[in-house]
N, C-alpha and C positions, 0 to 999 in steps of 0.2 A: 421685390417687395419692400426692401429697405429703403429704396429711393422714394418711396411714398410714406416713409416713417411708419410702416406696418410690419411688425414682426411676424414670423410664421405662426406663433401662438395667437396673435391677434387676428390674423387672417383665418385661422382654423375656428376660432370662436365666432367670428363674424359669418363664416360659412355655416356653422351649426345653427346660429340664430336664424339666417335667411332661408336655409333649406329644411330645417327641422330634423336634420340627420346629424349624428355626431361626427365631428372631424377633429383630427389632432394635427399638430405640426408634422408628425411622422407620415401623415397621409399625403403630404404635399411635396412637390419636387423641390430640391434634388434629393430629398431623403428616400424617396421611393421612385423606382423606375417604372412601376406599374401604376401610373396615374390615370385611372379610368374615370374621368369626370363625365357625368351625364349631362344632358342639355340644361337641366335646372341648375346644376352646380356651375357650369360654364357661364350661365347668365348671372348667377350670384357673384362669381369672381369678377366678371365684367363690371357689374354695378359697384362692388366694394372698392375696386381699384380705379374706378372711373376711366376705364379703357374700353373703347368700342369692341364688341364681340369679335368682329373680323380681325381685329389687331391681335387678339389672342390666338387666333387659328392660323395666322400667316407669319412667316419669319420677317423680322425687321430688315430693312434695306439700309446698309450703311451710306452715309453721305459722302460724295466724292469731294475732291479738293476744290472743284468748281462751285460747290454749293447746291449742285442739282443732285437729286437722288438717283443713283445708278445701281442697278442690280449687280450683284457679284457674278463673275463669270462662272460658267458651268452650272448655273441654276435654271430652273424652269422660267425665270423671269428675263434671262438674258437673251 
């Protein structure tokens, strides 16, 4: 979140505004391990962070030294 200049408190406030349900920074990872976001909340996070929804649901793939994205070994993508 910080890479987008958005503090956890600011994200929680934005989620509260978009979903109509109260959120606090303590509700967000990594402060909680039980992060049960429903579809509306995931959609709101996607819009707030300007990240496509599928990118929130799939692990990122590190870039190889050749500049081509290659999946890490031992994953479902390998």
